Residue, then its C-alpha position, 0 to 999 in steps of 0.5 A: m500500500s502506498a502513501p497519498r500521491r502528491g499533485g493531481d486532481a485533489r477533488r477527484r481524490l477526495a471524492a473517490p478515495t482509493l487504496t493508493m491513498l492508504p499508509r504503506v504497511a511496508d514503511s512501518l516498523s516491525f514490532l516492539y516487545l514490552d514486559m514489566v511496564r505500564v503503557v499509558q497516554d499522556d499529553t505528548g503520546v503513548c509511553a511506557q512507564i518503567q519503575v526504576d526504583e521506589h522513588r523514580t519512574d522513567l518514561v519511554y515514548l512509543p512510535t505508535a504512528a510507525l508501529s505495526c505490532l505491539l507485543l505485550g509480555p508478562g507484567v504489562s498493564i495498558t490504559t484505555p486511552a493508550l489502546t485508543t491511540l494504537a487503534r487509531h494508528g492501526t497497530s495490532v496488539v498481541c498479548v504474549g502470556a507466560g509459556g508462549v500463549r498468545a491472544y491477538a487483538g485485531i484492529l481494522p481501521d474504517s478507511l480500509t478497502t475490501h478489495w483484498l478481502e473480497q479476493q481472499v473470500a472468493t479464492w477461499a470459497d472456491s475449492t479449485q482456487r483454494h487448492d491452487i493457492a495451497v500448491r503455490m504456497y508450497q512452491m513459494r515456501f520451498k522454491d519448488t516450481d516442479v510441483p504439478q497442479s494435480v498433486t493432492l493436499n494429502q501428497l502436499r502435506g507429505m512432501e512438506g513433512q519430508r522437507m521439514k524433517a530434512l531441514y531439521k536434520l541439516l541444521a542439527q548437523q551444522h550446529g552439532i546438537g544431535r537429533f532434533r525434534r520439534n516439541y511445542r508444549p506450553d504446559q511444560w514450557d521451562s523444560q524445553d530445550p533451547v532450540n525449541l524455546a528460541l523457535s517458539a519465541a521467534n515464531t510468536c514474533l513472526y505471527g505478530v508481524v504477519h497478523a499486523a500485515l494481514l490486518a493492514l491489507g484488510l484481510s481476514p486472519a481466520l480464512g486460511y488455505v492450508h490451516a483451518g479451524t482457528q481465528h489465525a489460520f491465514v496467519y499460520d499459512i503466511a508465517d510458514l512461508y518464512k520459517a525455513d529462511i528466518t526463524l529456524p536458522l535463528a533458533f538453531a543458532l541459539h542452541s547454546s544461549e543462556n536466555p534463548e527466548q530473549e535472544a530470539r526476540r532481539r535477533f529477530r527484531e534486528d534482522l527484520r529491516l535487513l530482510r525487508l520482511l514486511p514488504r515481502i509479506v505484502q507482496d507475497v500475499q497480494t501475489l497469492l490472492s491475485p489471478p495467476h496471469v496477473h502476477a505472471t505478466t508483471a513480474d518481469d517488469d516490476t521486482d517489488e510490491e509497487h506493481f500491485e500498489r499502482r492499481d487504482v482500487k476504489m475503496v467504496h463502490l456498489w455491488d451488482p451481479k450483472t455489471g460488477a462494481l458501480p460508483a457509490g455516492v450516485n442517486y440511482a432513482d432514475g436509472g432502474d429497470 
């Protein structure tokens, strides 16, 4: 999504707001993790109150206007005015409890277009298109273009399992830690090995960033193509695209860390700008939801997300089953049959 364009017909832009007028999620910061603080709103902005000692409290102001996702860890309290400001800026809030338990709070500004949501619903509700996107997700995830479109989802799950097993084995050999088995047990959190702890912490951050990007595009986190039965199914679908490249190598690199959870969050945050993950999420999601011929014909000319952003998508229109989208704000009293 791109910022408002300068120049041009200002009256036209005011009368017909488009997707290109919305803030760019790719320009936002990734996420901010807080724990053991109180988040409040004062006359200047939203700030975190840190109790230094019995008599002194420090204030750290949060860049809410440029923040995609706020992770609230154990010991955090937040006031209603602070949450209101976060909502106004479209910042997702993820409450991260002890043991890695997550509770998402989704924020959908009224100014969002439904263009991508309509694309998502249309492809999700059609079994053929849903299967096609599931296959393309696998191809995108493992850089594998040889997967036939006729492959069944059962075969696809088997292929994915074999790829992940081989990746676990390779990373374990590279770091000399012996055999590794993924084991996510929130009820036995402290008994997990460092790699599993680091991986769970890094994945939590990744889910938060993906969730924020999906909401910024106006999409439903619940309508997944591979995952189902949870309000975050699409979050898990998209997050899976990046685990092999980002969170898994990071977790194995922290196998000897004394505090793998904290290190995973810090390293993940440091790497996000270098990896340009938010622009990548936006481009990948729009590629998946667009008809195959659209991104196939434009990929050679445009190498980033801008070829999606230039579409003049009307934010408000009327639906008609015969003629398609009709202009809103028009009196149709004399135009009936």
